[in-house]
C-alpha positions as CSV (number, residue, x, y, z in Angstrom):
1,M,205.0,-101.8,88.9
2,S,207.0,-98.7,88.2
3,Q,206.6,-95.5,90.2
4,K,205.4,-93.8,87.1
5,N,202.5,-96.2,86.7
6,V,201.6,-95.8,90.4
7,N,201.5,-92.0,90.0
8,I,199.2,-92.3,87.0
9,I,196.8,-94.6,88.9
10,N,196.7,-92.2,91.8
11,R,196.0,-89.2,89.6
12,S,193.2,-91.2,87.8
13,G,191.6,-92.0,91.2
14,W,191.5,-88.4,92.3
15,I,189.9,-87.4,89.0
16,F,187.3,-90.1,89.3
17,F,186.6,-89.1,92.8
18,A,186.2,-85.5,91.8
19,L,183.8,-86.4,89.0
20,F,181.8,-88.6,91.3
21,L,181.6,-85.8,93.9
22,F,180.5,-83.4,91.1
23,A,177.8,-85.8,90.0
24,I,176.5,-86.0,93.6
25,L,176.3,-82.3,93.8
26,I,174.4,-82.0,90.6
27,V,171.9,-84.7,91.7
28,A,171.5,-82.9,95.0
29,Q,170.9,-79.6,93.3
30,L,168.3,-81.2,91.0
31,I,166.5,-82.6,94.1
32,N,166.6,-79.2,95.7
33,I,165.2,-77.4,92.7
34,Q,162.6,-80.0,92.0
35,Y,161.3,-80.7,95.5
36,I,162.6,-78.2,98.0
37,E,162.6,-74.9,96.0
38,G,160.4,-76.1,93.1
39,N,157.5,-73.8,93.9
40,K,159.8,-70.8,94.1
41,Y,161.3,-71.4,90.6
42,R,158.0,-72.3,89.0
43,A,156.6,-69.0,90.2
44,L,159.6,-67.2,88.8
45,A,159.2,-69.0,85.5
46,Q,155.6,-68.0,85.3
47,K,156.5,-64.4,86.3
48,Y,159.0,-64.0,83.6
49,T,157.7,-66.2,80.8
50,V,156.5,-63.8,78.1
51,G,155.2,-64.6,74.7
52,E,154.2,-62.7,71.6
53,F,150.6,-63.0,70.4
54,T,149.1,-62.0,67.1
55,I,146.3,-59.4,67.3
56,K,144.0,-59.9,64.4
57,A,143.3,-56.8,62.3
58,N,139.7,-55.7,62.0
59,R,138.4,-56.9,58.7
60,G,137.0,-54.2,56.4
61,N,133.3,-53.7,56.0
62,I,131.3,-54.6,52.9
63,Y,128.7,-52.0,51.9
64,A,125.7,-51.8,49.6
65,D,125.4,-49.1,47.0
66,D,123.7,-46.7,49.4
67,G,126.2,-47.2,52.2
68,S,124.2,-49.8,54.1
69,I,126.5,-52.4,55.8
70,L,126.3,-55.9,54.4
71,A,129.2,-57.3,56.5
72,T,131.2,-55.9,59.3
73,S,133.6,-56.9,62.1
74,V,132.2,-56.3,65.6
75,P,134.4,-56.4,68.7
76,R,133.7,-59.1,71.3
77,Y,135.4,-59.2,74.7
78,D,136.4,-61.9,77.2
79,I,136.6,-60.6,80.7
80,A,138.8,-62.0,83.5
81,F,139.9,-60.9,87.0
82,D,143.3,-61.0,88.7
83,P,142.4,-61.0,92.4
84,T,146.0,-60.6,93.5
85,A,146.5,-57.2,91.7
86,P,144.4,-54.9,94.0
87,S,145.9,-53.9,97.3
88,K,144.5,-55.6,100.4
89,K,142.7,-52.4,101.3
90,N,141.1,-52.0,97.9
91,F,140.2,-55.7,97.7
92,N,138.5,-55.7,101.1
93,N,136.7,-52.3,100.5
94,Y,135.3,-53.1,97.0
95,I,134.8,-56.9,96.9
96,D,131.2,-56.9,98.1
97,A,130.2,-54.1,95.7
98,L,132.0,-55.8,92.8
99,T,130.4,-59.2,93.4
100,A,127.0,-57.7,93.8
101,E,127.3,-56.0,90.4
102,L,128.6,-59.3,88.8
103,S,125.6,-61.2,90.3
104,R,123.1,-58.8,88.7
105,F,125.0,-58.9,85.4
106,T,125.4,-62.7,85.1
107,G,122.7,-64.1,87.4
108,K,125.3,-66.1,89.4
109,P,124.8,-65.7,93.2
110,Q,127.0,-63.1,94.8
111,N,128.3,-65.4,97.5
112,Q,129.7,-67.7,94.8
113,W,131.5,-64.9,93.1
114,K,133.0,-63.7,96.5
115,Q,134.1,-67.2,97.6
116,A,135.8,-67.8,94.3
117,F,137.7,-64.5,94.4
118,V,138.7,-64.7,98.0
119,K,140.0,-68.3,97.5
120,A,141.9,-67.3,94.3
121,R,143.6,-64.4,96.1
122,K,144.6,-66.6,99.0
123,N,146.1,-69.2,96.5
124,N,147.8,-66.5,94.5
125,R,145.8,-67.3,91.4
126,K,146.1,-64.4,88.9
127,Y,143.5,-65.3,86.3
128,I,139.8,-66.0,87.0
129,K,137.4,-66.1,84.1
130,V,134.4,-63.8,84.6
131,I,132.4,-63.8,81.3
132,N,133.2,-64.4,77.6
133,N,132.1,-63.0,74.3
134,I,130.3,-59.9,75.3
135,N,129.6,-56.9,73.0
136,F,131.2,-53.5,73.3
137,S,128.3,-51.9,75.3
138,K,128.4,-54.6,77.9
139,Y,132.2,-54.4,78.0
140,Q,131.9,-50.6,78.7
141,K,129.4,-51.3,81.5
142,I,131.4,-54.1,83.2
143,K,134.6,-52.0,83.0
144,Q,133.0,-49.4,85.3
145,F,132.2,-51.9,88.1
146,P,133.7,-51.3,91.5
147,L,137.3,-52.3,91.7
148,F,137.4,-53.1,87.9
149,K,137.3,-49.3,87.1
150,L,140.7,-48.9,88.9
151,G,142.2,-50.6,85.8
152,G,144.4,-53.7,85.2
153,N,147.3,-53.0,87.6
154,K,145.2,-51.7,90.5
155,G,141.8,-53.3,90.0
156,G,142.8,-56.6,88.4
157,F,140.5,-56.0,85.4
158,I,141.6,-58.1,82.4
159,A,139.9,-57.7,79.0
160,Q,140.8,-59.6,75.8
161,M,139.2,-58.4,72.6
162,H,138.5,-60.4,69.4
163,T,136.3,-59.7,66.4
164,E,133.4,-61.6,64.9
165,R,131.9,-61.1,61.4
166,A,128.4,-59.8,61.6
167,Y,125.8,-59.6,58.8
168,P,123.1,-57.0,59.4
169,L,120.9,-58.5,56.6
170,G,121.1,-61.9,58.3
171,K,120.8,-64.8,55.8
172,V,119.9,-62.6,52.9
173,L,122.8,-62.4,50.4
174,K,124.8,-64.9,52.5
175,R,126.3,-66.8,49.5
176,T,127.2,-63.7,47.6
177,I,128.9,-62.1,50.5
178,G,130.6,-65.4,51.1
179,F,133.4,-66.1,53.6
180,D,137.1,-66.4,54.1
181,R,138.1,-69.3,56.4
182,G,141.7,-69.3,55.2
183,K,143.8,-72.0,53.6
184,G,142.0,-71.7,50.3
185,N,138.5,-72.1,51.9
186,Q,137.1,-68.9,50.4
187,A,133.9,-67.9,48.7
188,G,131.9,-64.9,47.5
189,I,133.0,-61.3,48.0
190,E,134.7,-62.1,51.3
191,G,137.0,-64.6,49.5
192,A,137.6,-62.8,46.2
193,F,138.5,-59.5,47.9
194,S,140.1,-60.8,51.1
195,V,143.5,-59.3,50.2
196,Y,141.9,-55.9,50.7
197,L,139.6,-56.8,53.5
198,K,141.9,-58.6,55.9
199,G,144.3,-55.7,56.9
200,K,147.6,-56.3,58.7
201,D,147.8,-58.1,62.1
202,G,149.4,-56.6,65.2
203,M,151.2,-58.1,68.2
204,Q,150.8,-58.0,71.9
205,K,153.2,-59.4,74.6
206,K,151.6,-61.5,77.3
207,Q,152.8,-63.1,80.5
208,K,152.1,-66.7,81.3
209,I,150.0,-67.0,84.5
210,K,149.6,-70.7,84.5
211,Y,149.6,-73.5,81.9
212,G,147.6,-72.3,79.0
213,V,146.6,-69.0,80.5
214,W,148.3,-65.7,79.5
215,K,147.8,-62.2,80.8
216,P,148.5,-59.1,78.7
217,L,151.5,-57.2,80.0
218,S,149.8,-53.9,79.0
219,D,146.5,-52.6,77.8
220,I,148.3,-51.2,74.8
221,N,149.4,-53.5,71.9
222,D,153.1,-53.6,71.1
223,I,152.3,-53.4,67.3
224,E,148.9,-52.0,66.5
225,P,146.9,-53.9,63.8
226,E,146.0,-52.0,60.7
227,D,142.3,-52.4,59.8
228,G,141.4,-53.8,56.3
229,Y,140.0,-51.7,53.5
230,D,136.2,-51.5,52.9
231,V,134.5,-53.0,49.9
232,V,131.6,-51.1,48.3
233,T,129.3,-53.2,46.2
234,N,126.7,-52.5,43.5
235,I,124.0,-54.3,45.5
236,N,120.9,-52.4,46.3
237,V,119.5,-53.5,49.6
238,D,115.8,-52.8,48.8
239,I,116.0,-54.7,45.4
240,Q,117.9,-57.5,47.0
241,D,115.4,-57.9,49.8
242,M,112.4,-57.8,47.4
243,A,114.1,-60.3,45.1
244,H,114.7,-62.6,48.1
245,Q,111.2,-62.5,49.3
246,T,109.6,-62.9,45.9
247,L,111.7,-65.9,44.9
248,L,111.2,-67.5,48.3
249,K,107.4,-67.2,48.0
250,Q,107.5,-68.8,44.6
251,L,109.8,-71.6,45.7
252,Q,107.4,-72.4,48.6
253,K,104.4,-72.2,46.3
254,Y,105.8,-74.7,43.8
255,E,107.8,-76.8,46.4
256,A,110.9,-76.4,44.3
257,D,114.3,-77.7,45.1
258,H,116.2,-74.4,44.6
259,G,116.3,-71.2,42.6
260,S,118.1,-68.0,41.8
261,V,117.5,-64.4,40.7
262,V,120.1,-62.0,39.3
263,I,119.3,-58.4,38.4
264,M,121.8,-56.3,36.5
265,E,122.2,-52.9,35.0
266,V,122.1,-53.1,31.2
267,K,124.7,-50.5,30.4
268,T,127.3,-51.3,33.0
269,G,126.9,-54.9,34.0
270,A,126.6,-53.8,37.7
271,I,124.7,-56.5,39.7
272,K,122.0,-54.9,41.8
273,A,120.7,-58.2,43.4
274,M,121.7,-61.8,43.5
275,V,119.6,-64.3,45.3
276,N,120.3,-68.1,45.7
277,L,117.9,-70.2,47.7
278,G,117.9,-74.0,48.3
279,K,115.6,-76.3,50.2
280,T,117.1,-77.7,53.4
281,K,116.3,-81.1,54.9
282,S,113.8,-79.4,57.3
283,G,112.0,-78.0,54.2
284,D,112.7,-74.3,54.6
285,Y,114.8,-72.3,52.1
286,R,118.3,-70.8,52.8
287,E,121.2,-69.5,50.8
288,L,123.0,-72.8,50.6
289,R,125.1,-72.4,47.4
290,N,125.6,-69.6,44.8
291,Y,123.7,-71.5,42.2
292,A,123.6,-68.5,39.8
293,V,127.4,-68.4,39.6
294,Y,128.7,-72.0,40.0
295,E,125.9,-74.3,38.8
296,T,126.0,-75.2,35.1
297,H,122.9,-76.9,33.7
298,E,121.1,-77.3,30.4
299,P,119.3,-74.0,29.8
300,G,116.5,-75.4,27.6
301,S,114.6,-72.9,25.5
302,T,116.5,-69.8,26.6
303,F,119.3,-71.3,24.4
304,K,117.2,-70.6,21.4
305,L,118.5,-67.1,21.4
306,F,121.9,-68.4,20.3
307,S,120.4,-70.8,17.7
308,I,118.3,-68.1,16.0
309,M,121.2,-65.6,16.2
310,A,123.4,-68.1,14.4
311,L,120.8,-68.5,11.6
312,L,120.4,-64.8,11.2
313,E,124.2,-64.1,11.3
314,D,124.9,-66.8,8.7
315,K,122.1,-65.4,6.5
316,I,120.6,-68.9,6.5
317,A,117.2,-67.7,7.6
318,D,115.3,-64.4,8.3
319,I,112.6,-63.7,10.8
320,N,109.8,-63.8,8.1
321,D,110.9,-67.1,6.6
322,V,108.4,-69.9,7.1
323,V,109.1,-73.2,8.7
324,D,106.6,-76.1,8.8
325,T,106.3,-77.4,12.4
326,G,103.6,-79.9,11.3
327,N,101.7,-81.6,14.1
328,G,104.3,-80.5,16.7
329,T,106.6,-83.6,16.5
330,Y,109.8,-84.2,14.5
331,K,111.7,-87.5,14.5
332,I,115.5,-87.6,14.1
333,Y,116.9,-91.2,14.1
334,N,114.9,-92.8,16.9
335,K,114.4,-89.7,18.9
336,I,111.4,-87.4,18.8
337,V,111.3,-83.6,19.3
338,R,108.0,-82.3,20.6
339,D,106.4,-78.9,20.9
340,A,104.6,-78.0,24.1
341,H,101.6,-76.9,22.0
342,R,99.6,-80.0,21.4
343,G,98.7,-80.6,17.8
344,G,101.5,-78.4,16.6
345,M,101.4,-74.9,15.1
346,G,101.7,-75.8,11.4
347,K,103.5,-73.3,9.2
348,I,104.9,-70.4,11.2
349,T,107.6,-67.7,10.7
350,V,111.0,-67.8,12.3
351,Q,109.9,-64.9,14.5
352,Q,106.9,-67.0,15.7
353,V,109.3,-70.0,16.2
354,F,111.1,-67.9,18.8
355,E,108.1,-66.1,20.3
356,K,106.1,-69.3,20.7
357,S,109.2,-71.3,21.6
358,S,108.7,-74.0,19.0
359,N,111.2,-76.8,19.7
360,V,110.3,-78.4,16.3
361,G,110.8,-75.2,14.4
362,T,114.1,-74.4,16.1
363,V,115.5,-77.9,15.6
364,K,114.4,-78.1,11.9
365,L,116.0,-74.8,11.2
366,V,119.3,-75.7,12.8
367,Y,119.5,-79.4,11.9
368,L,118.5,-79.1,8.2
369,N,120.9,-76.2,7.6
370,Y,123.9,-77.3,9.6
371,K,123.8,-81.1,9.7
372,D,126.3,-81.4,6.9
373,N,128.6,-78.9,8.6
374,P,128.0,-78.7,12.3
375,R,131.4,-77.0,12.7
376,K,129.9,-73.9,11.0
377,F,127.1,-73.7,13.7
378,L,129.7,-74.3,16.5
379,N,132.0,-71.6,15.1
380,R,129.1,-69.1,15.1
381,L,128.5,-70.0,18.8
382,Y,132.2,-69.5,19.5
383,N,132.1,-66.1,17.7
384,I,129.3,-65.1,20.1
385,G,131.5,-66.3,22.9
386,I,129.2,-68.5,24.9
387,H,131.9,-71.2,25.4
388,E,133.9,-68.8,27.7
389,K,133.3,-67.7,31.3
390,V,132.2,-64.2,31.8
391,K,134.7,-63.9,34.6
392,I,132.4,-62.4,37.3
393,D,134.5,-60.9,40.1
394,I,133.9,-63.7,42.7
395,K,135.3,-67.2,42.7
396,G,133.6,-70.4,41.6
397,E,132.1,-69.6,38.2
398,G,131.2,-72.7,36.4
399,K,132.7,-73.4,32.9
400,P,130.2,-73.6,30.1
401,Y,130.1,-76.8,28.0
402,I,129.5,-76.8,24.3
403,P,129.9,-80.3,22.7
404,E,132.3,-80.9,19.8
405,P,132.1,-83.4,16.9
406,K,135.4,-84.8,18.2
407,D,133.9,-85.6,21.6
408,K,133.3,-89.3,22.2
409,N,129.7,-88.7,23.1
410,W,128.9,-86.8,19.9
411,S,126.2,-88.4,17.9
412,G,123.7,-87.7,15.2
413,I,121.3,-86.1,17.7
414,S,123.9,-83.8,19.3
415,L,123.4,-80.9,16.9
416,P,119.5,-80.9,16.9
417,W,119.4,-81.4,20.7
418,M,121.8,-78.5,21.1
419,A,119.6,-76.3,19.0
420,Y,116.9,-76.1,21.8
421,G,119.2,-76.1,24.8
422,Y,120.0,-79.8,25.6
423,G,123.5,-81.3,25.7
424,V,124.9,-77.8,26.4
425,E,125.6,-76.3,29.9
426,M,125.8,-72.7,31.1
427,T,125.4,-70.9,34.4
428,D,122.6,-68.5,35.0
429,I,125.0,-65.5,35.2
430,Q,126.4,-66.5,31.8
431,V,122.9,-66.7,30.1
432,L,122.0,-63.4,31.7
433,A,125.1,-61.7,30.4
434,Y,124.2,-62.5,26.8
435,Y,120.6,-61.5,27.1
436,N,121.9,-58.3,28.6
437,A,124.1,-57.8,25.6
438,I,121.0,-57.9,23.3
439,A,119.4,-55.2,25.5
440,N,122.7,-53.3,25.3
441,N,122.7,-53.3,21.4
442,G,125.2,-56.2,21.2
443,K,127.7,-55.0,23.7
444,L,128.6,-57.8,26.1
445,M,129.4,-56.4,29.6
446,K,131.3,-58.2,32.4
447,P,128.9,-58.8,35.3
448,Y,130.5,-57.3,38.4
449,L,129.5,-56.9,42.1
450,V,132.1,-54.6,43.5
451,N,132.3,-50.9,42.7
452,A,135.2,-49.7,44.8
453,I,137.8,-50.4,47.5
454,K,137.9,-47.6,50.2
455,S,139.7,-46.5,53.2
456,F,137.3,-44.3,55.0
457,D,136.3,-41.8,52.3
458,K,139.4,-42.3,50.2
459,N,139.2,-44.5,47.1
460,I,142.0,-47.1,47.0
461,K,140.7,-48.7,43.8
462,T,137.6,-48.4,41.6
463,F,136.1,-50.9,39.3
464,E,134.7,-49.5,36.0
465,P,132.3,-51.2,33.7
466,E,134.3,-53.7,31.5
467,V,133.4,-54.6,27.9
468,I,134.0,-58.3,27.1
469,N,132.9,-58.1,23.5
470,P,131.9,-54.8,21.8
471,S,129.5,-56.7,19.5
472,I,128.3,-60.2,19.8
473,A,126.4,-60.0,16.5
474,S,125.6,-57.5,13.8
475,E,123.4,-54.5,14.5
476,E,120.7,-56.0,12.2
477,T,120.7,-59.3,14.0
478,V,120.6,-57.7,17.5
479,H,117.7,-55.5,16.5
480,K,115.7,-58.5,15.2
481,M,116.4,-60.4,18.4
482,Q,115.1,-57.4,20.4
483,E,111.9,-57.3,18.4
484,M,111.4,-61.1,18.9
485,M,112.0,-60.8,22.6
486,K,109.4,-58.1,22.9
487,G,107.1,-60.4,20.9
488,V,107.5,-63.2,23.5
489,V,105.6,-61.0,26.0
490,L,103.2,-59.4,23.5
491,R,102.2,-62.4,21.5
492,G,104.2,-65.5,22.6
493,T,104.7,-67.7,25.6
494,A,104.8,-65.0,28.2
495,T,101.7,-63.0,27.5
496,N,100.7,-63.7,31.1
497,I,103.2,-61.1,32.3
498,K,102.2,-58.4,29.9
499,N,101.3,-55.3,32.0
500,N,100.5,-51.7,31.6
501,Y,103.2,-50.4,34.0
502,V,106.5,-51.6,32.5
503,S,107.2,-53.2,29.2
504,I,109.2,-56.4,29.3
505,A,111.2,-58.3,26.6
506,G,112.6,-61.8,27.3
507,K,112.4,-65.5,26.8
508,T,110.8,-68.4,28.6
509,G,112.6,-71.6,29.3
510,T,111.4,-75.0,30.3
511,A,114.1,-77.7,30.4
512,Q,113.6,-81.3,31.4
513,A,116.1,-82.1,34.2
514,D,117.5,-85.6,34.9
515,Y,115.5,-86.9,31.8
516,W,117.2,-90.3,32.1
517,K,115.2,-90.9,35.3
518,E,111.7,-92.2,35.4
519,K,110.2,-89.3,37.3
520,R,110.1,-86.1,35.2
521,Q,111.6,-83.0,36.7
522,Y,112.0,-79.6,35.1
523,I,114.0,-76.3,35.2
524,S,111.8,-73.3,34.7
525,S,113.3,-70.0,33.7
526,F,112.7,-66.5,32.3
527,V,115.4,-64.1,31.2
528,G,115.1,-60.7,29.7
529,Y,115.2,-57.0,30.3
530,F,113.0,-53.9,31.0
531,P,111.7,-51.5,29.9
532,A,111.6,-53.1,26.5
533,D,112.3,-50.0,24.4
534,N,114.9,-48.3,26.5
535,P,116.3,-51.1,28.8
536,K,117.7,-50.2,32.2
537,Y,117.9,-53.6,33.9
538,S,118.2,-57.2,32.8
539,M,117.2,-60.2,35.0
540,I,117.2,-63.9,35.1
541,V,114.9,-66.1,37.2
542,V,115.6,-69.9,37.4
543,I,113.7,-72.3,39.5
544,H,114.8,-75.9,39.7
545,K,112.6,-78.9,40.0
546,P,109.2,-77.4,41.0
547,N,106.4,-79.8,41.8
548,S,105.3,-80.6,38.3
549,E,101.7,-81.3,39.5
550,K,101.5,-77.6,40.4
551,G,103.3,-76.3,37.3
552,Y,106.6,-76.4,35.6
553,Y,106.5,-74.2,32.5
554,G,108.8,-71.2,32.5
555,N,105.9,-68.7,31.9
556,V,104.0,-70.2,34.9
557,V,106.7,-70.7,37.5
558,A,109.6,-68.2,36.7
559,A,108.0,-65.4,34.6
560,P,105.7,-64.1,37.4
561,V,108.7,-63.6,39.6
562,F,110.4,-61.6,36.8
563,D,107.2,-59.6,36.4
564,S,106.8,-58.7,40.0
565,L,110.4,-57.7,40.4
566,A,110.4,-55.7,37.2
567,Q,107.5,-53.6,38.3
568,Y,109.1,-53.1,41.7
569,V,112.5,-52.1,40.4
570,Y,110.9,-49.9,37.7
571,G,109.0,-48.2,40.5
572,K,112.3,-47.2,42.1
573,T,113.6,-45.8,38.8
574,P,113.8,-41.9,38.8
575,R,110.4,-40.5,37.7
576,E,111.7,-38.6,34.7
577,I,112.9,-41.9,33.2
578,R,109.6,-43.7,33.8
579,L,107.6,-40.8,32.3
580,A,109.8,-41.0,29.2
581,Q,108.8,-44.6,28.8
582,I,105.0,-44.0,29.1
583,N,104.6,-41.6,26.1
584,P,100.8,-41.2,26.3
585,K,98.9,-41.0,23.1
586,S,96.4,-38.3,24.3
587,S,99.2,-36.0,25.4
588,L,97.2,-32.7,25.1
589,K,94.4,-34.0,27.4
590,T,96.8,-35.5,29.9
591,E,99.0,-32.5,30.0
592,K,96.0,-30.3,30.8
593,I,95.0,-32.6,33.6
594,V,98.5,-32.6,35.0
595,E,98.6,-28.8,34.8
596,K,95.2,-28.4,36.5
597,Y,95.5,-31.0,39.3
598,Q,98.5,-30.8,41.6
599,T,97.2,-31.5,45.1
600,V,93.7,-32.8,44.3
601,M,92.9,-36.2,42.8
602,P,91.4,-35.9,39.3
603,D,88.8,-38.1,37.8
604,L,90.6,-40.8,35.8
605,K,87.7,-43.0,34.9
606,G,87.7,-44.0,31.2
607,L,91.3,-43.0,30.6
608,P,93.7,-45.6,29.1
609,A,96.2,-47.1,31.4
610,K,99.2,-45.2,30.0
611,D,97.5,-41.9,30.2
612,A,96.4,-42.5,33.8
613,L,99.9,-43.6,34.8
614,Y,101.4,-40.6,33.1
615,I,99.2,-38.2,35.1
616,L,99.7,-39.8,38.5
617,E,103.4,-40.2,38.0
618,N,103.7,-36.5,37.2
619,M,101.7,-35.8,40.4
620,G,104.3,-37.7,42.4
621,L,102.0,-40.6,43.4
622,K,102.8,-44.3,43.8
623,V,100.6,-46.3,41.4
624,K,99.3,-49.8,41.5
625,M,97.3,-51.1,38.6
626,N,95.0,-54.1,38.7
627,G,94.1,-55.4,35.2
628,S,94.6,-53.8,31.8
629,G,92.6,-51.5,29.5
630,K,90.9,-48.4,30.8
631,V,90.4,-47.1,34.3
632,I,87.0,-48.2,35.8
633,S,87.7,-47.2,39.4
634,Q,90.3,-45.5,41.6
635,S,91.0,-46.0,45.3
636,I,91.2,-42.2,46.0
637,P,88.0,-40.5,45.0
638,R,88.0,-37.4,42.7
639,G,88.5,-34.2,44.6
640,T,90.3,-35.7,47.5
641,R,93.4,-33.7,48.7
642,I,96.5,-35.8,48.1
643,K,100.2,-35.8,49.2
644,R,103.3,-36.8,47.2
645,R,104.3,-40.4,47.4
646,Q,100.7,-41.3,48.4
647,K,99.6,-44.7,47.1
648,V,96.7,-45.0,44.7
649,E,95.2,-48.2,43.2
650,L,93.5,-48.3,39.8
651,K,91.1,-51.0,38.7
652,M,91.2,-51.5,34.9
653,S,88.7,-52.9,32.6
């Protein structure tokens, strides 16, 4: 072997030896770090491990029209204690007083608190949970406990805040207010306006105390969160509450599956109340779904509005034309259309067809005039616009369905069945919008819940009334529909809700639901507006699947809810508007009574209802009338001194 090769081998050996020695040193150091000085380095790692944590912004509030809070974010606090932070002197001086206060606050024995804190301090534990999820007032109280009031660095007090959504009205309006759970799981106002409500998150640095436990480095956030904007709605709390209670009572009375009520301003489309109640498995009623917005269903007789409008607009029929309803049945192919009135109504006018809700009359008018050209009827419906959503300002509005001749399910009975509200589907809010348009002289308004976005008192964005269609029909047709809707209450299917306090115009609806099933179930509804001559509000009441043995017709189940709420809402209307609606006949006599009596109750016996109401309203009294006709008795005797807003009941003949 040459000398050169020997030198190479020697050098390789030294290199191998050096690498081997280096490897031994590394292994030795690892052993030293892991087992000999491990606790020291773990403590250092915990001491200097710092992370950045998101501080959620306070979500904006949601307000009613009068400033009442519908939804708000409330602070909640988790309290912990670092027993190593106080000096030995402070710890020993205050530990007994602190644990005594904690015992009274939590109910946990004082000796258990003291033992836990002393042991934790001895073992250098820097984070001991005290209590979680307390409100601000309790946080303020516990913050002033002995030792804690020295602060985080000296007293070891640790507080971590988070927010929870609170709803002062409880479960009332729950589905309309909705939620925002992130990742597309949104509903109601919370979901639709989340971009304004959510604000901008902040950031806080925290130090790792132990696995999974972090302690804020400072009481001050590194980046302060920016609170979300507030949302101001059109909802009236009093009307909402009354609508909720009235619908609930009726659902319970008729053991119905679910129901909804929506009340809207005629001129603007502003929604003043929206109630959705469904029966739970336990049998009570809660806001389970927003039925009024998302649920499409066959409207039944309330759809006759569109059928009669089409006939009038196409000049095919007029309100005084006569149609023969015969004995109340009409056969088309192998299907029979029946009127609710047994024995039929014979020959009646188109106006009576609508007012008395004749299925046979409506079907005959539509079928005989459009059967050769159903497209003409459909085009008229499309011109009205009922095939489109009304685009209410919250998510989830159902899409209306109007069948087409090109559909595979179209048959010879599709057109006649459509005429009285079967085979078509609409949501409650959509039906209401078009009845509201009739009240609004043909102008179709977009229903809307939110009035403004605010930051404190500053308007960020306002939402004005929006016209969807300036005229859904001719002025002549709209006027005729208004008169027929008044007639429904004066002479037709809803005479049971005629009252002497507020005039109502509308339409009853009774649709058979799930009619392919053996057991018959129904959808009862009433939709309309009030006062009839100068409308201020429109409303729809829909009750699904009432116990048919107790009642199921729209005038029996749904209309009384409408009547009660109309009278209540009308009572909240400014007095000068109500007085303008009354228009008493014997004005000279009533004016003299109003002039004479201001603080003393007059004798109202024998006066017509409108005159009595006019007098008492002018005197600033709250009036409840029982019956109709003339006054036969009054709850406050003649000559009694009265006060404004005092309640008086009148019994009518």
